[in-house]
C-alpha positions as CSV (number, residue, x, y, z in Angstrom):
1,L,49.3,-3.5,-1.7
2,D,48.5,-7.7,-2.6
3,R,44.9,-7.2,-1.8
4,R,43.3,-9.1,-4.3
5,Y,39.0,-8.8,-5.1
6,A,37.1,-10.7,-3.4
7,L,34.3,-11.7,-6.3
8,V,31.3,-13.4,-7.4
9,T,29.6,-14.7,-9.9
10,Q,26.8,-13.7,-11.5
11,A,24.2,-15.1,-14.0
12,V,23.7,-12.3,-16.6
13,A,19.6,-12.1,-17.4
14,G,18.1,-12.4,-21.3
15,P,19.4,-14.6,-24.0
16,K,22.2,-13.8,-24.0
17,G,22.3,-15.8,-21.1
18,G,25.7,-16.5,-19.7
19,S,27.5,-14.6,-16.3
20,I,30.0,-11.8,-14.9
21,A,31.7,-11.3,-12.5
22,L,31.2,-9.1,-10.0
23,I,32.9,-7.4,-6.8
24,K,31.7,-7.6,-3.3
25,E,32.7,-7.0,-0.2
26,W,33.6,-3.1,-1.7
27,K,33.5,-1.3,1.8
28,E,36.4,-3.0,3.5
29,I,38.1,-2.0,-0.4
30,L,36.9,1.1,0.2
31,T,38.7,1.6,3.3
32,E,41.5,0.0,2.7
33,V,43.2,2.0,0.0
34,G,41.9,4.5,2.1
35,D,44.0,4.1,4.0
36,N,47.3,3.4,1.8
37,Q,46.3,6.7,0.6
38,S,46.9,7.8,4.6
39,L,50.4,5.9,5.0
40,V,51.5,7.8,1.4
41,S,50.4,11.0,2.0
42,S,52.3,11.0,6.1
43,L,55.2,10.4,3.9
44,K,55.5,14.1,2.8
45,D,56.4,14.6,7.0
46,S,59.2,12.4,7.1
47,P,62.8,14.2,7.4
48,F,63.6,10.9,5.3
49,F,60.9,11.3,2.4
50,A,63.8,13.4,-0.3
51,P,65.0,10.5,-1.6
52,F,61.8,8.7,-2.3
53,K,59.7,11.9,-3.3
54,E,59.9,10.8,-6.9
55,E,58.5,7.2,-5.9
56,T,56.1,8.5,-3.0
57,S,54.3,10.8,-5.8
58,V,53.9,7.5,-8.3
59,W,52.2,6.1,-5.6
60,E,50.0,8.5,-4.9
61,A,49.1,9.6,-8.5
62,M,48.3,6.0,-8.4
63,L,46.5,5.4,-4.5
64,A,44.8,8.8,-6.3
65,T,43.3,7.0,-9.4
66,L,42.4,3.7,-8.2
67,A,40.0,5.3,-5.3
68,D,38.9,7.6,-8.4
69,R,37.5,4.5,-10.8
70,L,36.7,2.1,-7.6
71,T,34.1,4.2,-6.4
72,H,32.8,5.1,-10.0
73,V,32.4,1.3,-10.7
74,N,30.9,1.1,-7.2
75,A,28.2,2.7,-8.3
76,I,28.2,0.9,-11.6
77,Q,27.4,-1.7,-10.6
78,R,24.7,-1.5,-8.0
79,K,22.7,-0.1,-11.6
80,W,23.9,-2.1,-14.1
81,L,22.8,-4.6,-11.2
82,Y,19.0,-3.0,-10.2
83,L,18.6,-2.6,-14.7
84,Q,20.0,-5.5,-16.3
85,P,17.1,-7.2,-15.7
86,I,14.9,-4.5,-16.1
87,F,15.7,-4.8,-19.7
88,A,16.9,-7.7,-20.2
89,R,12.9,-8.4,-20.5
90,G,12.2,-5.5,-23.0
91,A,11.6,-3.2,-20.9
92,L,11.4,0.9,-23.0
93,P,12.9,-0.1,-26.5
94,Q,14.0,3.2,-27.0
95,E,16.3,3.3,-24.0
96,Q,17.2,-0.6,-25.0
97,Q,20.4,0.8,-27.2
98,R,21.9,2.8,-25.0
99,F,22.0,0.2,-21.7
100,R,23.6,-1.7,-23.8
101,R,26.4,0.4,-25.0
102,V,26.8,0.8,-21.2
103,D,26.3,-3.1,-20.9
104,E,28.7,-4.6,-23.0
105,D,30.8,-1.8,-21.5
106,F,30.6,-3.1,-17.9
107,Q,30.1,-6.8,-18.8
108,S,34.1,-5.8,-20.9
109,M,35.5,-4.3,-17.8
110,M,35.0,-6.5,-15.7
111,G,35.9,-9.7,-17.5
112,L,39.2,-7.6,-17.2
113,V,39.4,-8.1,-13.3
114,S,38.7,-11.1,-13.4
115,A,41.3,-11.7,-15.3
116,D,43.8,-9.7,-13.0
117,S,41.4,-9.5,-10.2
118,L,44.9,-7.5,-8.7
119,V,43.4,-4.1,-7.2
120,K,46.8,-2.2,-7.4
121,T,46.1,-2.9,-11.2
122,F,43.0,-1.3,-12.2
123,A,44.4,1.7,-11.7
124,D,47.1,0.6,-14.8
125,H,44.1,-0.1,-16.9
126,R,43.6,2.3,-20.1
127,M,40.9,4.1,-20.8
128,R,39.2,7.3,-21.8
129,A,39.7,10.2,-19.3
130,N,36.1,10.4,-18.3
131,H,34.8,6.8,-19.4
132,L,33.3,5.8,-16.6
133,D,31.4,9.2,-15.8
134,E,29.8,8.7,-19.2
135,M,28.9,4.7,-18.3
136,S,27.8,6.5,-14.4
137,T,25.5,8.9,-16.5
138,Q,23.9,6.8,-19.0
139,L,23.0,4.6,-16.6
140,D,21.3,7.6,-14.4
141,M,19.2,8.5,-17.9
142,C,18.8,4.3,-18.5
143,Q,17.2,4.9,-14.6
144,K,15.6,8.8,-14.9
145,A,13.2,7.8,-18.2
146,L,12.4,3.6,-16.2
147,A,11.0,5.9,-13.4
148,A,9.3,8.5,-16.3
149,F,7.3,5.4,-17.4
150,L,6.9,3.5,-13.6
151,E,5.4,6.8,-13.0
152,E,2.9,6.8,-15.8
153,K,1.6,2.5,-15.2
154,R,1.3,4.2,-11.4
155,S,-0.5,6.9,-12.0
156,M,-3.2,5.4,-14.8
157,L,-3.7,2.8,-12.4
158,P,-2.8,3.9,-8.3
159,R,-3.2,0.2,-7.2
160,F,0.7,0.1,-8.8
161,Y,2.1,2.6,-5.6
162,F,1.9,-0.2,-2.8
163,I,3.6,-2.6,-4.8
164,G,7.4,-3.2,-5.8
165,D,9.3,-1.8,-9.7
166,D,10.4,-5.2,-9.7
167,D,6.8,-7.4,-9.7
168,L,5.2,-3.6,-11.8
169,L,7.1,-4.7,-14.6
170,E,7.1,-7.9,-14.4
171,I,3.1,-7.7,-14.9
172,L,3.1,-4.8,-17.5
173,G,5.4,-7.0,-18.7
174,Q,3.3,-10.5,-18.9
175,A,0.1,-8.6,-19.3
176,K,-1.8,-11.6,-20.9
177,N,-0.7,-14.4,-19.5
178,P,-2.6,-14.9,-16.7
179,E,-0.8,-16.8,-14.4
180,V,2.0,-14.4,-14.2
181,I,-1.6,-11.8,-13.2
182,Q,-2.9,-14.6,-10.6
183,A,0.1,-13.9,-8.8
184,H,0.6,-10.8,-8.4
185,L,-3.7,-10.1,-7.8
186,K,-3.5,-10.5,-4.0
187,K,-0.7,-7.6,-3.8
188,L,-3.5,-5.1,-5.7
189,F,-6.7,-6.3,-4.4
190,A,-7.9,-6.6,-0.6
191,G,-9.7,-9.8,-0.9
192,I,-9.3,-11.3,-4.4
193,H,-6.6,-14.1,-4.4
194,S,-7.3,-14.7,-8.2
195,V,-9.4,-14.3,-11.0
196,V,-11.6,-16.8,-13.3
197,F,-10.7,-16.4,-17.3
198,A,-12.9,-17.0,-20.0
199,E,-12.3,-19.2,-21.9
200,G,-8.5,-18.5,-24.2
201,N,-7.9,-15.9,-21.4
202,A,-9.6,-13.6,-23.0
203,S,-12.0,-11.7,-20.8
204,I,-11.9,-12.1,-16.8
205,T,-15.7,-13.7,-15.8
206,A,-15.3,-13.5,-12.3
207,M,-12.8,-13.6,-8.7
208,K,-11.7,-15.8,-6.1
209,S,-10.4,-15.1,-2.6
210,I,-8.4,-16.7,-0.5
211,A,-11.2,-19.0,0.7
212,G,-12.7,-20.1,-2.3
213,E,-15.2,-17.9,-2.8
214,V,-16.1,-17.3,-6.1
215,V,-18.3,-14.1,-7.1
216,P,-19.8,-13.8,-10.6
217,L,-18.8,-10.2,-12.0
218,Q,-21.5,-8.7,-13.5
219,E,-19.7,-8.1,-17.1
220,P,-17.2,-9.8,-18.2
221,V,-13.8,-7.7,-17.6
222,A,-11.5,-8.0,-21.3
223,V,-8.0,-8.5,-21.1
224,S,-5.8,-6.6,-23.6
225,E,-2.4,-5.6,-23.7
226,A,-3.3,-2.6,-21.8
227,V,-2.9,-3.9,-18.2
228,E,-3.1,-1.3,-16.1
229,A,-6.8,-0.6,-18.7
230,W,-7.7,-3.9,-17.3
231,L,-7.6,-4.3,-14.1
232,A,-8.5,-0.6,-13.8
233,D,-11.9,-2.4,-15.3
234,L,-11.6,-5.3,-12.8
235,A,-11.3,-2.6,-10.1
236,A,-14.2,-0.9,-11.8
237,G,-16.2,-4.5,-12.2
238,M,-15.5,-5.2,-9.0
239,V,-17.6,-2.5,-7.0
240,S,-20.4,-2.7,-9.8
241,S,-21.2,-5.9,-9.1
242,L,-21.2,-6.5,-4.9
243,Q,-23.2,-3.2,-5.6
244,G,-25.5,-5.4,-7.7
245,M,-25.9,-7.7,-5.2
246,L,-26.9,-6.0,-2.9
247,V,-29.8,-4.7,-4.5
248,K,-30.9,-7.9,-4.8
249,C,-29.8,-9.0,-1.1
250,L,-31.8,-6.3,0.1
251,D,-34.8,-8.3,-1.6
252,E,-34.4,-11.4,-1.3
253,K,-31.1,-13.8,0.3
254,D,-29.2,-16.6,-1.3
255,Y,-26.6,-17.7,0.8
256,E,-25.1,-20.2,-1.9
257,A,-25.7,-17.4,-4.3
258,F,-23.9,-13.7,-2.1
259,P,-20.4,-13.3,-0.9
260,S,-19.8,-13.6,2.4
261,Q,-19.5,-9.5,2.7
262,I,-23.3,-8.8,0.8
263,L,-24.9,-11.4,2.8
264,G,-23.6,-9.2,6.3
265,L,-23.9,-5.9,4.5
266,A,-27.5,-6.3,3.7
267,D,-28.2,-7.7,7.5
268,Q,-26.9,-4.5,8.8
269,V,-28.7,-2.4,5.7
270,H,-32.4,-4.5,7.0
271,F,-31.3,-4.3,11.6
272,A,-30.8,0.3,11.3
273,K,-33.6,0.0,9.3
274,D,-35.3,-2.1,11.8
275,V,-34.1,-1.5,14.8
276,E,-35.2,3.0,14.0
277,K,-38.9,1.6,13.3
278,A,-38.9,-0.2,16.7
279,V,-37.4,2.0,18.7
280,T,-40.6,4.7,17.4
281,A,-42.9,1.9,17.6
282,G,-41.4,0.9,21.3
283,G,-40.8,-2.7,19.5
284,L,-37.6,-4.1,21.0
285,S,-39.0,-6.4,22.8
286,A,-40.4,-7.6,19.7
287,L,-37.2,-6.8,17.2
288,L,-34.6,-9.0,20.5
289,L,-37.1,-11.6,19.1
290,K,-36.7,-11.7,15.3
291,L,-33.1,-11.6,16.3
292,R,-32.5,-14.4,18.3
293,A,-34.9,-16.2,16.0
294,Q,-32.4,-15.4,12.9
295,L,-29.8,-16.9,15.9
296,N,-31.6,-20.1,16.1
297,V,-31.8,-20.2,12.1
298,Y,-27.6,-19.7,11.5
299,T,-27.0,-22.4,14.0
300,S,-28.9,-24.6,12.8
301,F,-27.6,-24.4,9.1
302,D,-25.8,-27.5,7.9
303,V,-22.4,-26.8,6.9
304,E,-20.1,-29.9,7.3
305,G,-17.4,-29.9,4.4
306,K,-19.1,-26.9,3.1
307,R,-16.0,-24.5,4.2
308,V,-16.6,-22.1,2.4
309,M,-20.7,-21.4,3.2
310,Q,-19.7,-22.6,6.8
311,L,-16.9,-18.9,7.0
312,K,-20.2,-16.9,5.7
313,V,-22.2,-18.3,8.8
314,Q,-19.4,-17.7,11.0
315,S,-19.1,-13.9,10.4
316,L,-23.1,-13.1,9.9
317,V,-24.1,-14.9,13.4
318,L,-20.9,-12.8,15.0
319,D,-22.3,-9.5,13.4
320,L,-26.2,-11.0,15.1
321,I,-24.2,-11.7,18.8
322,H,-23.4,-7.8,18.1
323,S,-26.6,-6.8,17.5
324,I,-28.1,-8.3,20.0
325,D,-25.9,-6.4,22.4
326,V,-27.3,-3.2,20.7
327,V,-30.6,-3.7,20.9
328,E,-30.0,-5.6,24.9
329,Q,-28.3,-2.1,24.7
330,L,-30.7,0.3,23.6
331,Q,-33.4,-1.4,26.3
332,H,-31.3,-0.8,29.2
333,D,-31.3,2.4,28.7
334,R,-34.9,2.8,27.8
335,C,-33.9,4.6,23.6
336,S,-37.1,5.9,23.2
337,S,-35.8,8.0,19.4
338,A,-33.4,7.2,16.1
339,G,-31.7,10.6,17.8
340,D,-30.0,9.2,20.8
341,W,-27.1,8.9,22.0
342,V,-26.6,5.5,22.7
343,W,-28.0,4.7,18.9
344,Q,-26.2,7.4,17.3
345,R,-22.7,5.8,18.6
346,Q,-23.6,2.8,17.0
347,L,-21.9,2.7,13.7
348,R,-25.0,1.9,11.4
349,Y,-26.0,1.3,7.4
350,Y,-28.1,2.5,5.4
351,E,-29.1,2.4,1.9
352,H,-28.6,5.2,-0.7
353,G,-30.7,5.2,-3.6
354,R,-32.0,1.9,-5.4
355,G,-28.0,1.5,-6.9
356,G,-26.7,-0.6,-3.7
357,E,-25.0,3.0,-2.2
358,V,-24.6,2.9,1.2
359,T,-23.8,5.0,4.0
360,V,-22.0,4.0,7.0
361,R,-22.8,6.3,9.8
362,M,-21.4,6.3,13.5
363,D,-22.7,10.3,15.4
364,N,-21.4,12.6,13.4
365,G,-19.8,10.7,10.9
366,Q,-21.1,9.8,7.3
367,F,-18.9,7.4,4.6
368,A,-19.8,6.6,1.6
369,Y,-19.0,2.6,1.9
370,S,-16.4,1.7,-0.8
371,Y,-17.0,-1.8,-1.9
372,E,-13.8,-3.2,-2.0
373,Y,-13.8,-6.8,-2.3
374,Q,-13.3,-8.2,1.1
375,G,-12.9,-12.4,0.7
376,N,-13.6,-14.2,3.8
377,A,-11.4,-12.6,6.2
378,P,-11.2,-13.4,10.1
379,R,-13.1,-10.9,11.7
380,L,-13.0,-8.9,15.0
381,V,-14.5,-9.9,17.7
382,Y,-16.9,-6.6,18.7
383,T,-15.5,-5.1,22.8
384,P,-16.4,-1.9,24.6
385,L,-13.3,-0.9,23.3
386,T,-13.8,-2.0,20.0
387,D,-16.7,0.5,20.2
388,K,-14.9,3.5,22.1
389,C,-11.3,2.7,19.0
390,Y,-14.4,2.9,16.2
391,L,-15.8,6.2,17.2
392,T,-12.8,8.1,18.4
393,L,-11.3,7.3,14.4
394,T,-14.9,7.9,12.9
395,Q,-15.2,11.0,14.7
396,G,-11.6,11.8,13.4
397,M,-11.8,11.0,9.9
398,H,-15.3,13.4,10.0
399,L,-13.2,16.5,11.1
400,G,-10.3,15.5,8.6
401,F,-8.0,14.1,10.7
402,G,-6.1,10.7,10.9
403,G,-6.1,8.3,13.4
404,N,-3.1,6.8,16.5
405,P,-3.7,3.8,17.8
406,Y,-0.4,3.5,20.7
407,G,-0.3,0.7,23.0
408,P,1.9,-1.7,23.8
409,A,2.0,-4.7,21.3
410,G,-0.2,-7.2,20.8
411,T,-3.3,-5.0,21.7
412,G,-5.1,-4.8,19.2
413,K,-4.0,-1.7,18.0
414,T,-3.8,-2.7,13.9
415,E,-6.5,-5.5,13.5
416,S,-9.1,-2.7,15.2
417,V,-8.1,-0.7,12.7
418,K,-8.0,-2.9,9.6
419,A,-11.9,-4.0,11.4
420,L,-12.9,-0.5,10.9
421,G,-11.8,-0.2,7.5
422,Q,-13.7,-3.8,6.4
423,A,-16.5,-2.8,8.2
424,M,-16.6,0.4,5.6
425,G,-15.7,-1.8,2.5
426,R,-12.2,-0.4,2.5
427,Q,-9.0,-1.2,0.5
428,V,-6.8,-0.9,4.0
429,L,-3.0,-0.9,3.3
430,V,-0.6,-2.2,6.6
431,F,3.0,-0.7,6.4
432,N,5.8,-2.1,8.7
433,C,7.5,0.9,9.9
434,D,11.4,0.7,10.3
435,E,14.4,3.0,10.2
436,E,14.8,2.4,6.6
437,F,11.5,4.0,5.1
438,D,13.4,7.6,3.8
439,F,11.3,10.8,2.8
440,K,10.4,9.7,-0.8
441,S,9.6,6.7,0.0
442,M,6.4,7.7,2.9
443,G,5.6,10.6,0.0
444,R,4.7,8.0,-2.9
445,I,2.5,5.9,-0.3
446,F,0.7,9.0,0.8
447,T,0.2,10.0,-3.2
448,G,-1.0,6.4,-3.7
449,L,-2.9,6.4,-1.1
450,L,-4.5,9.3,-1.6
451,K,-5.5,8.7,-5.4
452,C,-7.2,5.4,-5.2
453,G,-9.4,6.6,-1.5
454,A,-6.9,4.0,0.8
455,W,-6.1,3.9,3.5
456,G,-2.5,3.2,4.9
457,C,-2.1,2.2,8.4
458,F,1.9,2.6,9.4
459,D,2.5,0.5,12.4
460,E,5.1,1.0,14.9
461,F,5.3,4.9,13.0
462,N,7.5,5.8,15.3
463,R,10.7,4.0,14.2
464,L,10.8,6.1,12.0
465,V,13.5,8.2,12.3
466,P,13.1,11.8,13.5
467,E,13.9,13.6,9.4
468,V,11.5,11.8,8.7
469,L,8.9,12.6,10.6
470,S,9.1,16.5,10.4
471,V,8.1,16.1,7.4
472,C,5.8,13.9,7.0
473,S,4.2,16.3,9.0
474,V,4.6,18.5,6.7
475,Q,3.3,15.9,3.8
476,Y,0.1,15.0,5.9
477,K,-0.5,18.0,7.0
478,C,-1.7,19.1,3.8
479,V,-3.8,16.1,3.5
480,T,-6.1,16.5,6.6
481,D,-5.8,21.0,6.0
482,A,-7.4,18.7,1.9
483,Q,-9.8,16.8,3.8
484,K,-11.3,20.2,6.8
485,R,-11.5,22.2,3.8
486,K,-13.8,18.8,2.2
487,A,-16.1,18.3,5.2
488,N,-16.9,22.3,4.7
489,M,-18.5,21.4,2.4
490,P,-21.7,20.0,1.1
491,G,-22.2,15.9,0.1
492,R,-19.2,14.0,1.3
493,G,-18.5,12.3,-1.9
494,L,-22.5,11.5,-1.7
495,D,-25.5,13.8,-2.4
496,F,-26.4,15.9,0.5
497,V,-30.0,17.9,1.6
498,D,-28.5,21.4,3.4
499,K,-31.1,22.4,6.2
500,E,-33.5,24.9,3.8
501,G,-33.7,21.2,1.2
502,T,-31.4,22.4,-1.6
503,K,-30.4,19.2,-2.6
504,H,-26.1,19.4,-4.0
505,A,-24.5,17.0,-6.1
506,A,-21.7,14.8,-4.4
507,I,-18.0,16.6,-4.1
508,Q,-16.0,14.9,-8.2
509,N,-13.1,15.6,-8.7
510,W,-11.9,17.4,-5.8
511,K,-8.1,18.3,-6.1
512,F,-5.0,19.6,-3.6
513,I,-1.6,21.3,-3.5
514,A,0.4,19.4,-1.9
515,A,3.1,20.2,0.2
516,D,6.1,19.5,-3.3
517,G,3.2,22.0,-5.0
518,V,2.6,19.3,-7.7
519,E,-1.8,19.3,-7.8
520,M,-2.7,16.3,-6.3
521,P,-6.4,14.4,-6.2
522,L,-8.1,14.1,-3.2
523,E,-10.4,10.9,-3.1
524,E,-13.0,9.8,-0.8
525,G,-12.7,7.8,1.7
526,C,-8.7,7.8,1.9
527,S,-7.5,8.5,5.4
528,G,-4.4,7.8,7.5
529,F,-3.5,5.4,10.9
530,I,-0.8,5.3,13.4
531,T,0.4,2.7,15.2
532,M,2.9,3.6,18.0
533,N,4.4,1.0,21.2
534,P,5.4,4.0,23.7
535,G,8.0,3.7,25.5
536,Y,9.9,1.0,23.8
537,I,13.7,1.3,23.2
538,G,15.1,2.4,19.6
539,R,11.5,4.6,19.0
540,A,11.9,8.4,17.7
541,E,9.1,10.9,19.8
542,L,6.6,12.4,17.5
543,P,6.9,15.6,17.0
544,E,4.3,18.1,18.1
545,S,3.4,19.2,15.2
546,L,2.0,15.5,13.7
547,K,0.9,14.3,17.2
548,A,-2.2,17.0,16.0
549,L,-3.0,15.8,13.2
550,F,-3.9,11.8,14.7
551,R,-6.5,11.5,17.0
552,P,-5.8,9.0,19.8
553,I,-6.4,6.6,21.3
554,T,-5.5,4.4,23.8
């Protein structure tokens, strides 16, 4: 009964500044109050209770009031800690007055607690009966308004689904501050580490990778107060610029002017065309000599002291060695037609028109290359297991399923998914799953993946609690069902000519009904992958309904 609060001083954000005393060790305080309530209640069973009845009633009422007030203040303090820095930056002007009233009441109340830190005296403070309820309700309204505001911004730029509320609010509040935006770009784009601003920071003229590779944009992107609008323009400019570069690179290769991604993609488009021509004409031996000569050219480049050029050549050499292996395998298996399995099972690239569109094929699977800038990311070495993994995952995606690489830690499960995404120009987001993920978090991630056509790789997926896994099976089944329906329609994101010769336009604005009844867009290219370490302690068994949605590969 003589317990005092354990207090901690917290700086108050905003122009006024200052500090406030906050209560910590809530669990111990609430537990002790509950124990005292039980102790007072147990006195009623004593044969000597009668003389102490009136005093006991006073203590019972005081402890009940104290428990109720402390429970409310605990919730209010948590909400205040989350909202105060946000409103101090000027977010949500229409809710500022509501929060300011609650803020003043809370700071006044915590000033009383700081002045007299004896826990039991908090029950004697004079306040209206519903005062704490009203404060909590007002904070809930501020929080709901904030959530609606952030959801609106995320709907306008789906990449915002993958960053936290604090980061998003900082981006929105500092839309024209280049230093702040630069710090968050790498969270929004796979390969863009920073951008190059024109004089006066009025527009963006180029994007840069973490290694320093500079990729100029075809058209400058104007920077405005609507950060979600110009970031969307940057994403569109990234795609159109890379497409335009591919068209030029296919005609004339310039190792200094073009980024590593486009140089490698142009090589792969030429390789697929050369192989099919050589197979038909019986010229695989000549093609093999040509590729080996090209390898000699790459390895003779003087790249001393040129970090970006070194990375470009490393990537090109790695791909070229794999191409040589493929041609040798075609020779070994006596491939005589472009329809032979030994060639069909390879990852192949075909130019689609003359606008820079590229189709990626592997057996029956056909996918549009996405042109997400990859920077100079490290490349995965090709092995027979890599090819097997790619084949399983692409065929699963073609049929509307996700992928499930599983095996011991450190065997390359996640890296294989990332490497396949890199090969298709996809944005791949890796999420390290644990017990803290709830179904709302997973739902928000799925929404973001669907809206921006990205891949989600859920690492150690079986660390999620069984209840969340069960909800995930319902959420993701809606996605796979929609993908299967779309897979059965001509186009799948590409112009399509059917067996009768009729040309069909690409499917646009494909939508489906999600598990929560909300209509959602299904962008071409989105997919989900889960990796698991089977047999480890603390891992849940996946429900059969969830296993059926992912194609396994060990």
